[in-house]
Each structure stands twice: as C-alpha cells, then as structure tokens.
N, C-alpha and C positions, 0 to 999 in steps of 0.2 A: 745355181741361181735360185733364189727364193721366189716363190710364186705368190699368188693371192695379193696382187697389187703392191708388193714391196717395190720400192723404186730407189734409184741412185740419186743422191742429193749432194751438192756441195754444202758443207756444214753451215757456212755463212748465209746460204740461201734458205736453209731449213730453220735456222735459229736467228732471232733478232739479237744482235750483239751491241751492247751499250745503246739501247733505243732511247730516243729523246723523251724527256719528261719535263713538263713545265713546273716551276716553283715560284712561290712568292718569297723574294729574298729577305723580307723583314720578318718572316715567320720561323718559329722554332720547329725543327723536324727531328724525327728519330735518327740517331747517328750510330753507325756501326764501323768499328775499326778492324784491322786485320787480326788483332789479338782476340777478337770476339769469335772468330771462326775456328771451330775445333774439328779435327779430323774424324772424331768418333760420333759426331752429331749430324743429323740431317738438317735440323733447323737452327737458325741463328736469330737471336732476339736482340733488339736495340739495347745498348748499355747506357745511353744517355740521350739528351736532346740538345741540339745546337742550332744556331742560325746558320743557314747555308753559306759556305765560303769556298765553294769549289769541290772537286772530287766527283766520285761516281754518284749517279742518281738511279733510284730503283723504286719499285712498288711491291706490294704484297705478292708473295709467291715467286718472285724473281729468284734466279740462281746467281750466287756470287762465286766466281771462279778465280781463285788466287792466281795472279799472273807473275809473281816474283819468286825467285829462289830464296830460301828453301821452302817457302810456304806451299807452292804448288807441288813440289816433290812429296811433302808431308800429307797431301790430300786434303787441303783446306778448301772444301767445296760445300757450300751450304745453301739452303733455301730460306728466304726471308719470311718471318712471321711477326705478327703483333705490331705493325707499324701504325702510328697515329695518322689518321686521315689517309691511310693506305700508301703513304709516300715516305721515303727516307733517303739519306745520302751518307757518304763516308769516304773511306780510303780510295785513293787513285790506284791502289795496288791490286784491285780485283776487277775483272771484267763482269759485266752484267749480261746474263742470258735470259731470254724470254721466248715463249712460243710465238709462232707467226699465225695470224688469223687464217683459219681454213687449211693450214699446212701441218702445224705441230702443236701438241698439247704442252702447256707450261710445266705441268708436273712431270710429264715424260722427259722434257728437256733437262730437268734436274738429274734424273737417272742417266740420261745420255751423257751429261757432263762428267759423271762418275765412271762411265764405261772406259775401260783401259785404252781403247783405240783413240778416244778423245783426250783423256788425261795424259797419256804418254806422248801423243802428238804435240800437246802444249809444251811438255818438258823438252822434247827434241827440237822445238822451234823457238827456244828462247834466244834472245840476242842481247848484246851488251857486255860490259866488262865483268870479269870474274867476281862472283859474290853479289852482284847487283843485276843479274840477268832477268829479263822480262819476256813474256810472250805477248805479242801484239795482236790487236783485233784482226788485222789483215792476214795474219798467218793462217787463219781458218778458211781462207779462200782456196787453200790447197788440200783440204781434207775432204775426201769423198767417201760417203758411207751409203750402204743399202739399208733403207729404213721402212718401217711398216706404215700403213695408212692410219689416218687419224683415230678411227674407232679402235683399232688394235693398240695404238699408242696408249689410249686411255685405259684399256684393260690391263696392259703391262704395268702402267703406273699404279693402278689400283692394287695389283698383286704385291708389288714391292712396297707400296705405302702402308699396306696392312701390317707388314713386318716392322716398318719404321714407326708406325703409330704406337705399336706395343712397346717398342724401345723408348719412345718419347714418354709414354705413360709411366714406365719404370723410372725414367729420369726424374719426372715430376714427383713420383712417390718418394724417391731417394732424397730429393731436395726438401720435401716436407719432413721426412724422418730426421734428416740432419739438422734442420732448424729446431725440431723438438729436442733433439739431443743437446744442441748448443744451449737451449734455454735451461734444460735441466742441469747441465754442467755449470752454468752461471749461478743457478740457485744453490748448488752444493758448494762451489769453490770461490765464487766472487762475492755473492751477497750474503754468504753464511756469517752470522754474527760472531761465531766462534773464531773467525779468521784472525781477529785481533790477538788471539792467544797463540797463533802459529808462529814458528820461528821464521826468520828471513833466511833465504838460502840462495844457491846458484844452481844452474842447470847441471853442472858437472858433479854435484853431490848426489843428485837423485835420479839422473838419467844416464843411460849408456849411449854414447855418441860415437859414430863412425863417420869420418870425413872421407869422401870419395877420392879415388885416384884413377887417372886415365891410362889404360893400357895402350900399346902402340896401335895406331890407326889401322895397320895391316891386319889386325885381329878382329876387326869389325865386319859384319855382313848383314844383309837383309833377307837371307834365305833360311834363317832359323837354326843355324849351327851354333852350338854353345848355349849360353843362357841369355835371357833378356838383359840388355845393357842400356842405361840411361846416363847420358853425358851431363844433362841438365834438365831443365823443365820443359823442353821443346815438345815432348810427348805427353805432358800432363793433361788429364781430363778433368771431369767433374770431381772425382775423388781418387781414381786410379789411373796410372799412366797406360798408354796403349803400347803394346809391344811392336816395335818397328825395327830396331837395331839389336843385333845379338853380338856376343863376344866369345871368342874361343880361348882367351887367356886372361880372364878377369883377375883383378888384384884386390879390390875392396867390394864388400857384399852388404846387401840389406836382406833381412829375413822377411818372409811374408807377414804382413801386419805392422811392420816398422813404418813410422812416419818419415816421409821423404821431404826434406826442406831444401829449397834452392839457395845456395850460398854464393852464387855469382849472378851478376845482373840478369834478371831482377832478383834481389835478395828477398827471401821470405815467402815465395810461392810454395804451396803445400799440397802433397798427395800422400797416398798410402801404397806401399808395395803390395801388389795383388798376389805376388808369388816371390820366391827367392830370386834375387836378381843382382846384377853387378851395377855399381854406381861410379860415375866419373867425377872429375874434380869440381863439377858444377853443383853437386848434391851432397847432402849429409843424410845419414839414417840415424834415427833416434828412437829410444823406447824407455819408459820409466822402469826403474829397477824392480818394481813389483811384476813387471811383464804386461802391465795394462796397455792395451791398444787404444781404447777409447780415451782414457785420461790423457795419454800422450798427444793424440791427434788434436783434441780440443784445447789443450794447453798451448800447443804450437800456434793454433789459430788465435788464441788470446794474445800471443806475443808478436803478432804481425806488426804492430806499431813500432816495437823495438827493432825488428828486422829492417823496417823502412829507414831507420836512422842510418844504417850501414849503406843503404842504397844511395843516400844523399851525401855521404862523406867521401873525402879523398878525390880520386881521379874520376875520369869520365865514367868508368864502369865500377859499380859498387860490388863489394864482396865482404864476407865475414869469415875469419879464420877460426880454427878450433879453439884457441885460447879465448877469443872474444865470445864465441858461441857458448863455451862452457861457463863463462863468467856472467852470463845474463842472469839478472836477479829475479826472484819470484818468491812468494810465500810458500812454505812447506806444509801442506796438509798432512795429517797422520797417515801412514801407509795403510792402516786398517780402513780409513775412510776411502782411500783410493781403491782398495780392493772391493769394498762394498758398492761403490759406484760402478765398478766394472761388472760385478755380478748382476747388478740391477738393470743396467742400461746397455751393456754390450749387445744384448739381443736386438736392439734397434740397429746397431751397426752391422750385425750379422745379416739382418734382413736387407740392408743396403747391398751387402756383398752377394746375397742370393739373387736379388734383382739384377745386379750387374752381370753375374754369370749367365742369367737367362738372356739378357740383352746381348751379350757377346755371342751366344749361340745363335740368336736370331740374326745378328749382323753377319755371322759366318754363312748362314743359309741365304740371306739376301745377296751377299757378295758372290756366292756360288751360282745363284739363279741369274743375276744381272747380265753377265756376258752371254749366257745361253738365250735369254729373252731378246737381247739386243741383236743377236746374230740369227735368230730364227731356229736355233737348235731345239728350243722349247717354245711351243706356240700357245697363245692364250686366245680363246675365242672372244670376239667382241660381244657386247651385250646385244640381245635380239633386236632392240630398237635402233642399234647402230650408234648409240651415244658413247 
C-alpha cells in the first residue's frame, strides 16, 4: 500500500472522458484525424482546418486516446498542441481525456493514458466485430488505480515532460534540417539550368529496387526475436519507422539507410531504414546506384505525385508493382553530381540521425521511468509550495 495520500480511484472518476465543449458551428476549427497521431510522438498538431461536422471535441493539452484497433495497439496516444482559439475537433475514433479540477493534472493524465495498466485495459476491453473493435467510454468505469495527490502528479508530469520536451526539440530541429536539405536538393536537381542537358531515364536504370515479401505470420513477434520487420507503413514516423514487430524468418531485406516506400495503400509514403530490417509486401526498399542515401530519399519525395497516381487507379486499394515502379520516369543527373551532393549535404541527414538516436534513448528512459512513477516505485517530491 502506497502512503503519503495516494488513493484508489475509478479511472472515469479521476479523468474527464469526452468532456463537453461548446463550438460555433459556422466557424473553422483545427482538425485532427487518426492518421495525425504517431506512436513515437507526445504531441499532435492540427493538420488542417474545417467547419465542425461532428466527431470528437477537444481543447489545448487534452489527450487523444485511440479507441479503435489497430491504432490503440500501436500506441497512438497524443497530447494536443497549437490549436487555434484553443479548440479543435476530429475523428470519432479517439477518446478525449482531460484532468478534473482539483483532482487530476491534465499533463499527468497524458502520461497516465500511456501507462500500461490503462493502455492494456483499453485493448482488453474492446468490443465489436473483428477488425473494427473499439473501446468505449464506459469501459473505464471498471478500471481502478492507486494514484498520487495533485502536487505529486504535477511533479511526475514535469519529470517526464522534460524528457519529452527534448525529444520534441529534436523533432523540430530535424524538421528544419530536412526542409533545408529539400531546398538544396531542389536547387541542385530541379532548378538546375543544366538539367535540360540531362538524359531522360527510368528508376530501374539508376536505382537498386527491392520489393518486399511477407513471411508466414507465425514468424512475427513483438518481443524482439529476429530482426525488425515492417509489413507496410503502419509504423512509419517522421523519417524512420519505429520497431514494433520482429521476424524470425525474413525473406526480403532493406539495408540501413535505404529509402522505404509504401507500395500498397497508401502508395508513396516514405521513410528511411534506421537499421537493417525485413520488409513485407507493403514496402519497397530503394537506393541510387552510387550508394547515395540523401539523393535517393529526396528523389522519392519528389516523386510523390507520381506515386499518388497509383493510389487513385484500379480497385479500392491502390498499389504499384515492381515493373511500374522501375518504369517511373525522371531526369538522370550525372553520377558525379549525385556524389558531390551526397558529400556536401549528407552531414545534414547525419545530424537528423544523431538527433533521432538521442530521442530514442530519451524515449527509452521515459518509458522505463513511467511505470515506476505511476506505481510509486520511484517517488518525486512535490515542489515546496505544493504547486
């Protein structure tokens, strides 16, 4: 039994779930969809603005908790930031969590939502048909937790937030570095006046392309046996995918630094292999024959509109096969120019990788601390003024 005023709470008494929020129906508000929630990020930022037309309603600092499979299993739980007028709305497929006045701290509630006892409870209490299961608001009436007083909640949230704030700073730095590199790539290869003298070519001539293949499902696991395995883009992050699934009998591989391209719905999402990994039929791995990582990555970004054509063609689910991928047309810059670009600007991408490695180490520390802080195994003293 934890002392110092820790008490037992029913989760739904401790946290406001889908709290009411008034909106002017004729006004545009920040809009967040399920696809905007990334497992590796604390914060979610609005991707667009829309007129309210139903769905969840939330305000700045609320937690969005994915309630549908497989998003909840993948850990899509984020805290809302940068809302216009402090309000937003979006998908019906997440629950909104907020602290209760005088009982719980809103920032602490975010970390509580990530605590395995809460996360796993949600997964175990999903209802509905296979493939479209959801966890309901009322399920949390049956979850009982022992939790700290308000002052200690705030101290716990501050410890964990310090780690997440550094991770967020690295993310912003990475976004700036990538934007700079994209601008430089455009200057070298899109706006270059010498481009008129370059030959026309196709992907298959200048790039090595590996299409993924899916091993038997019985060889997959989430306990780290084998090598990281990515069936498709489900675990894609800002630039690198997050390791979640592993495979003990891989058949097709991507090397560290290869660009990963989603070849099944949605076609054209792009990441980079953080390490050697296995790829399933939803992905392809590609690299320029000079070995250039940066040129390959930004070339694939440039081809996004071409990939989108395959998303819109054919049946309900878009796809691109190896022949079609290999036949995509593009100008062929001299290999010497590609090498010079790599030598000059790959350090920008290396810094992104360094920042990512630091962020993953910080995330590992945070994830180690979180359950210990939530269960009182590690205690944090509240501030002297009790705030």
